[in-house]
ZAMARSE-792955 format. One record per residue (C-alpha): x, y, z; residue in three letters. Coordinates in steps of 0.02 Angstrom, whole numbers, plus 50000, padded with zeros to 5 digits. Layout:
<drentors>
XYZALA ...
</drentors>
This chain:
<drentors>
498644570449584MET 499544555349655ALA 500064555549837SER 501934557749866LYS 502674548050011THR 504404549950089ARG 504984534250179GLU 506294534550316ILE 506924518050385THR 507824516350551ILE 508674499950591LYS 509414493850754GLU 511204487850735SER 512314482650880LYS 511314492551007GLY 511124508850909ILE 509844515150784PHE 510444520550611ASN 509534528750468LEU 509464517450315ILE 509764525050144LYS 508244528150033ASP 508494521649856LYS 508174539049783GLN 509384548349896ILE 511264546549895SER 512134540050051LYS 513054556550074SER 511384565050104ASP 511214555150267TYR 512594563350365ASN 511954558950538PHE 511394543650637GLU 510064537950756GLY 508454543450833LEU 509154560150891SER 509414564350707ALA 507614559850670LEU 507034570950813ARG 508074585050740GLN 507324582150568LEU 505524581050627LEU 505464593450770ASN 504014605250804ASN 504864620050721GLU 505084610650557LYS 503294604250568ALA 502714622250588ARG 503794627150440MET 503024613450331LEU 501284619150385HIS 501634637350339VAL 502354632250170ILE 500824621750134LYS 499484633850196THR 500214651150166GLN 501274647850011GLU 502714659950046PRO 503494667949892LYS 505284665549953SER 506334659250098ILE 506394677150163TYR 504494678150156ASP 504404661550249LEU 505574668150385ALA 504454683450405LYS 502874672750417LYS 503714661650547LEU 504434676650640LYS 506124667950641ARG 507904672650598ASN 508254670950410PHE 509874661150436LYS 508994648350549SER 507604646150422VAL 508874643350282VAL 509744629750384GLU 508074620950416ASP 507564622750233ILE 509194614650176LYS 508884599650290LEU 507074597650234LEU 507604599150052GLU 509014586450074ARG 507754573650136PHE 506524577549997GLY 505144585250103PHE 505184601750009ILE 505804608349842GLU 506514625549808LEU 505824632849647ILE 506914646249566LYS 505944661549511GLU 506684676749426LYS 506164693849488THR 506704710449413LYS 508424710749493LYS 508724693749573ARG 508264675549584VAL 507224669949731ARG 506914652249793HIS 505104648049828LYS 504884633449949PRO 503554620649901GLU 502994604749986ILE 503644589449893ALA 502754575749993VAL 501014572450060ASP 501504559050183GLU 503014553650286ILE 503184535350334VAL 504434530450469ILE 504904512150487ARG 505884505950636VAL 506684488750621SER 507294480450780VAL 
</drentors>
């Protein structure tokens, strides 16, 4: 299977850093600016979440929250951000009474470029 890479570019402009739009993602998906946004996107909690998704393969977002021992609402917010940037995909699966969303890793590598 081919390696999937997500590329994030940060460019200095007039004394501030801004995220540069990836060709595959619409501009509206980048609703924040600068290095603080990148820190928010790639913090330790989200790294732990990606690791649990990859190694433990949770069946749903609820299952992921239980494995992480975190509040469900907080996990959903983090999942939405990771999905928006293409790090994970949510796979819809039908159960007897409802539809659940199974998180899966969508990338193998993250490349961050900083232009000054």
